[in-house]
Chimera marker file (.cmm) of the C-alpha trace (Angstrom):
<marker_set name="trace">
<marker id="1" x="12.834" y="-31.472" z="-16.438" r="1" g="1" b="0" radius="0.5"/>
<marker id="2" x="13.028" y="-31.292" z="-12.412" r="1" g="1" b="0" radius="0.5"/>
<marker id="3" x="14.269" y="-28.466" z="-10.923" r="1" g="1" b="0" radius="0.5"/>
<marker id="4" x="17.734" y="-30.176" z="-10.233" r="1" g="1" b="0" radius="0.5"/>
<marker id="5" x="17.910" y="-30.896" z="-14.011" r="1" g="1" b="0" radius="0.5"/>
<marker id="6" x="16.986" y="-27.554" z="-14.857" r="1" g="1" b="0" radius="0.5"/>
<marker id="7" x="19.995" y="-25.987" z="-11.821" r="1" g="1" b="0" radius="0.5"/>
<marker id="8" x="22.194" y="-28.364" z="-13.823" r="1" g="1" b="0" radius="0.5"/>
<marker id="9" x="21.649" y="-27.553" z="-17.110" r="1" g="1" b="0" radius="0.5"/>
<marker id="10" x="21.749" y="-23.469" z="-16.185" r="1" g="1" b="0" radius="0.5"/>
<marker id="11" x="25.197" y="-24.050" z="-14.229" r="1" g="1" b="0" radius="0.5"/>
<marker id="12" x="26.111" y="-25.849" z="-17.489" r="1" g="1" b="0" radius="0.5"/>
<marker id="13" x="25.320" y="-23.209" z="-19.812" r="1" g="1" b="0" radius="0.5"/>
<marker id="14" x="26.670" y="-20.635" z="-16.943" r="1" g="1" b="0" radius="0.5"/>
<marker id="15" x="30.338" y="-22.252" z="-17.003" r="1" g="1" b="0" radius="0.5"/>
<marker id="16" x="30.608" y="-22.409" z="-20.577" r="1" g="1" b="0" radius="0.5"/>
<marker id="17" x="29.847" y="-18.686" z="-21.104" r="1" g="1" b="0" radius="0.5"/>
<marker id="18" x="32.824" y="-17.939" z="-18.766" r="1" g="1" b="0" radius="0.5"/>
<marker id="19" x="35.173" y="-20.637" z="-20.369" r="1" g="1" b="0" radius="0.5"/>
<marker id="20" x="34.200" y="-19.401" z="-24.329" r="1" g="1" b="0" radius="0.5"/>
<marker id="21" x="33.804" y="-15.825" z="-23.988" r="1" g="1" b="0" radius="0.5"/>
<marker id="22" x="35.474" y="-15.135" z="-21.001" r="1" g="1" b="0" radius="0.5"/>
<marker id="23" x="32.518" y="-13.076" z="-19.626" r="1" g="1" b="0" radius="0.5"/>
<marker id="24" x="30.877" y="-12.860" z="-16.269" r="1" g="1" b="0" radius="0.5"/>
<marker id="25" x="27.814" y="-14.445" z="-15.055" r="1" g="1" b="0" radius="0.5"/>
<marker id="26" x="25.433" y="-12.626" z="-12.466" r="1" g="1" b="0" radius="0.5"/>
<marker id="27" x="22.899" y="-14.497" z="-11.055" r="1" g="1" b="0" radius="0.5"/>
<marker id="28" x="19.929" y="-12.930" z="-8.914" r="1" g="1" b="0" radius="0.5"/>
<marker id="29" x="16.651" y="-13.858" z="-7.427" r="1" g="1" b="0" radius="0.5"/>
<marker id="30" x="13.639" y="-12.109" z="-8.611" r="1" g="1" b="0" radius="0.5"/>
<marker id="31" x="12.112" y="-9.067" z="-6.814" r="1" g="1" b="0" radius="0.5"/>
<marker id="32" x="8.849" y="-9.919" z="-4.984" r="1" g="1" b="0" radius="0.5"/>
<marker id="33" x="5.866" y="-8.155" z="-6.294" r="1" g="1" b="0" radius="0.5"/>
<marker id="34" x="5.058" y="-4.511" z="-4.175" r="1" g="1" b="0" radius="0.5"/>
<marker id="35" x="2.479" y="-4.932" z="-1.733" r="1" g="1" b="0" radius="0.5"/>
<marker id="36" x="-0.868" y="-3.919" z="-2.811" r="1" g="1" b="0" radius="0.5"/>
<marker id="37" x="-2.147" y="-0.718" z="-0.746" r="1" g="1" b="0" radius="0.5"/>
<marker id="38" x="-5.558" y="-1.169" z="1.117" r="1" g="1" b="0" radius="0.5"/>
<marker id="39" x="-8.507" y="-0.153" z="-1.048" r="1" g="1" b="0" radius="0.5"/>
<marker id="40" x="-10.137" y="2.944" z="0.660" r="1" g="1" b="0" radius="0.5"/>
<marker id="41" x="-13.587" y="4.175" z="-0.114" r="1" g="1" b="0" radius="0.5"/>
<marker id="42" x="-13.400" y="8.162" z="-1.255" r="1" g="1" b="0" radius="0.5"/>
<marker id="43" x="-16.499" y="10.085" z="0.179" r="1" g="1" b="0" radius="0.5"/>
<marker id="44" x="-19.382" y="10.653" z="-1.903" r="1" g="1" b="0" radius="0.5"/>
<marker id="45" x="-21.212" y="14.132" z="-1.904" r="1" g="1" b="0" radius="0.5"/>
<marker id="46" x="-23.730" y="12.835" z="0.235" r="1" g="1" b="0" radius="0.5"/>
<marker id="47" x="-21.077" y="11.339" z="2.900" r="1" g="1" b="0" radius="0.5"/>
<marker id="48" x="-19.603" y="15.280" z="2.701" r="1" g="1" b="0" radius="0.5"/>
<marker id="49" x="-22.814" y="16.973" z="3.347" r="1" g="1" b="0" radius="0.5"/>
<marker id="50" x="-23.704" y="14.424" z="6.228" r="1" g="1" b="0" radius="0.5"/>
<marker id="51" x="-20.552" y="14.964" z="7.810" r="1" g="1" b="0" radius="0.5"/>
<marker id="52" x="-20.955" y="18.776" z="7.264" r="1" g="1" b="0" radius="0.5"/>
<marker id="53" x="-24.403" y="18.503" z="8.882" r="1" g="1" b="0" radius="0.5"/>
<marker id="54" x="-23.223" y="16.457" z="11.762" r="1" g="1" b="0" radius="0.5"/>
<marker id="55" x="-20.157" y="18.991" z="12.804" r="1" g="1" b="0" radius="0.5"/>
<marker id="56" x="-22.925" y="22.154" z="12.558" r="1" g="1" b="0" radius="0.5"/>
<marker id="57" x="-25.417" y="20.260" z="14.846" r="1" g="1" b="0" radius="0.5"/>
<marker id="58" x="-22.573" y="19.274" z="17.269" r="1" g="1" b="0" radius="0.5"/>
<marker id="59" x="-21.286" y="23.334" z="17.074" r="1" g="1" b="0" radius="0.5"/>
<marker id="60" x="-25.138" y="24.500" z="17.517" r="1" g="1" b="0" radius="0.5"/>
<marker id="61" x="-25.334" y="22.182" z="20.543" r="1" g="1" b="0" radius="0.5"/>
<marker id="62" x="-21.951" y="23.376" z="22.018" r="1" g="1" b="0" radius="0.5"/>
<marker id="63" x="-23.057" y="27.107" z="21.501" r="1" g="1" b="0" radius="0.5"/>
<marker id="64" x="-26.473" y="26.126" z="23.311" r="1" g="1" b="0" radius="0.5"/>
<marker id="65" x="-24.541" y="24.360" z="26.374" r="1" g="1" b="0" radius="0.5"/>
<marker id="66" x="-22.243" y="27.379" z="26.644" r="1" g="1" b="0" radius="0.5"/>
<marker id="67" x="-24.961" y="30.148" z="26.483" r="1" g="1" b="0" radius="0.5"/>
<marker id="68" x="-26.672" y="27.802" z="29.106" r="1" g="1" b="0" radius="0.5"/>
<marker id="69" x="-23.645" y="27.926" z="31.335" r="1" g="1" b="0" radius="0.5"/>
<marker id="70" x="-23.333" y="31.454" z="31.052" r="1" g="1" b="0" radius="0.5"/>
<marker id="71" x="-26.833" y="32.207" z="32.076" r="1" g="1" b="0" radius="0.5"/>
<marker id="72" x="-26.672" y="30.101" z="34.766" r="1" g="1" b="0" radius="0.5"/>
<marker id="73" x="-23.470" y="31.817" z="36.269" r="1" g="1" b="0" radius="0.5"/>
<link id1="1" id2="2" r="1" g="1" b="0" radius="0.2"/>
<link id1="2" id2="3" r="1" g="1" b="0" radius="0.2"/>
<link id1="3" id2="4" r="1" g="1" b="0" radius="0.2"/>
<link id1="4" id2="5" r="1" g="1" b="0" radius="0.2"/>
<link id1="5" id2="6" r="1" g="1" b="0" radius="0.2"/>
<link id1="6" id2="7" r="1" g="1" b="0" radius="0.2"/>
<link id1="7" id2="8" r="1" g="1" b="0" radius="0.2"/>
<link id1="8" id2="9" r="1" g="1" b="0" radius="0.2"/>
<link id1="9" id2="10" r="1" g="1" b="0" radius="0.2"/>
<link id1="10" id2="11" r="1" g="1" b="0" radius="0.2"/>
<link id1="11" id2="12" r="1" g="1" b="0" radius="0.2"/>
<link id1="12" id2="13" r="1" g="1" b="0" radius="0.2"/>
<link id1="13" id2="14" r="1" g="1" b="0" radius="0.2"/>
<link id1="14" id2="15" r="1" g="1" b="0" radius="0.2"/>
<link id1="15" id2="16" r="1" g="1" b="0" radius="0.2"/>
<link id1="16" id2="17" r="1" g="1" b="0" radius="0.2"/>
<link id1="17" id2="18" r="1" g="1" b="0" radius="0.2"/>
<link id1="18" id2="19" r="1" g="1" b="0" radius="0.2"/>
<link id1="19" id2="20" r="1" g="1" b="0" radius="0.2"/>
<link id1="20" id2="21" r="1" g="1" b="0" radius="0.2"/>
<link id1="21" id2="22" r="1" g="1" b="0" radius="0.2"/>
<link id1="22" id2="23" r="1" g="1" b="0" radius="0.2"/>
<link id1="23" id2="24" r="1" g="1" b="0" radius="0.2"/>
<link id1="24" id2="25" r="1" g="1" b="0" radius="0.2"/>
<link id1="25" id2="26" r="1" g="1" b="0" radius="0.2"/>
<link id1="26" id2="27" r="1" g="1" b="0" radius="0.2"/>
<link id1="27" id2="28" r="1" g="1" b="0" radius="0.2"/>
<link id1="28" id2="29" r="1" g="1" b="0" radius="0.2"/>
<link id1="29" id2="30" r="1" g="1" b="0" radius="0.2"/>
<link id1="30" id2="31" r="1" g="1" b="0" radius="0.2"/>
<link id1="31" id2="32" r="1" g="1" b="0" radius="0.2"/>
<link id1="32" id2="33" r="1" g="1" b="0" radius="0.2"/>
<link id1="33" id2="34" r="1" g="1" b="0" radius="0.2"/>
<link id1="34" id2="35" r="1" g="1" b="0" radius="0.2"/>
<link id1="35" id2="36" r="1" g="1" b="0" radius="0.2"/>
<link id1="36" id2="37" r="1" g="1" b="0" radius="0.2"/>
<link id1="37" id2="38" r="1" g="1" b="0" radius="0.2"/>
<link id1="38" id2="39" r="1" g="1" b="0" radius="0.2"/>
<link id1="39" id2="40" r="1" g="1" b="0" radius="0.2"/>
<link id1="40" id2="41" r="1" g="1" b="0" radius="0.2"/>
<link id1="41" id2="42" r="1" g="1" b="0" radius="0.2"/>
<link id1="42" id2="43" r="1" g="1" b="0" radius="0.2"/>
<link id1="43" id2="44" r="1" g="1" b="0" radius="0.2"/>
<link id1="44" id2="45" r="1" g="1" b="0" radius="0.2"/>
<link id1="45" id2="46" r="1" g="1" b="0" radius="0.2"/>
<link id1="46" id2="47" r="1" g="1" b="0" radius="0.2"/>
<link id1="47" id2="48" r="1" g="1" b="0" radius="0.2"/>
<link id1="48" id2="49" r="1" g="1" b="0" radius="0.2"/>
<link id1="49" id2="50" r="1" g="1" b="0" radius="0.2"/>
<link id1="50" id2="51" r="1" g="1" b="0" radius="0.2"/>
<link id1="51" id2="52" r="1" g="1" b="0" radius="0.2"/>
<link id1="52" id2="53" r="1" g="1" b="0" radius="0.2"/>
<link id1="53" id2="54" r="1" g="1" b="0" radius="0.2"/>
<link id1="54" id2="55" r="1" g="1" b="0" radius="0.2"/>
<link id1="55" id2="56" r="1" g="1" b="0" radius="0.2"/>
<link id1="56" id2="57" r="1" g="1" b="0" radius="0.2"/>
<link id1="57" id2="58" r="1" g="1" b="0" radius="0.2"/>
<link id1="58" id2="59" r="1" g="1" b="0" radius="0.2"/>
<link id1="59" id2="60" r="1" g="1" b="0" radius="0.2"/>
<link id1="60" id2="61" r="1" g="1" b="0" radius="0.2"/>
<link id1="61" id2="62" r="1" g="1" b="0" radius="0.2"/>
<link id1="62" id2="63" r="1" g="1" b="0" radius="0.2"/>
<link id1="63" id2="64" r="1" g="1" b="0" radius="0.2"/>
<link id1="64" id2="65" r="1" g="1" b="0" radius="0.2"/>
<link id1="65" id2="66" r="1" g="1" b="0" radius="0.2"/>
<link id1="66" id2="67" r="1" g="1" b="0" radius="0.2"/>
<link id1="67" id2="68" r="1" g="1" b="0" radius="0.2"/>
<link id1="68" id2="69" r="1" g="1" b="0" radius="0.2"/>
<link id1="69" id2="70" r="1" g="1" b="0" radius="0.2"/>
<link id1="70" id2="71" r="1" g="1" b="0" radius="0.2"/>
<link id1="71" id2="72" r="1" g="1" b="0" radius="0.2"/>
<link id1="72" id2="73" r="1" g="1" b="0" radius="0.2"/>
</marker_set>
């Protein structure tokens, strides 16, 4: 059965339903599947610990630079 034959058959059935039962036929297109969200890696405990260490090292470095600037002034 081709698409055209299937469309014609569905149209005949819809018309027959309207004639016999006096009902209303509502046709609609199928809803598209929702887009998938991109996968994201959750940070592990090691990743979190590494980030904390980096922040601690950066803070110490900034404190040293601030202390050096005050001593130079």
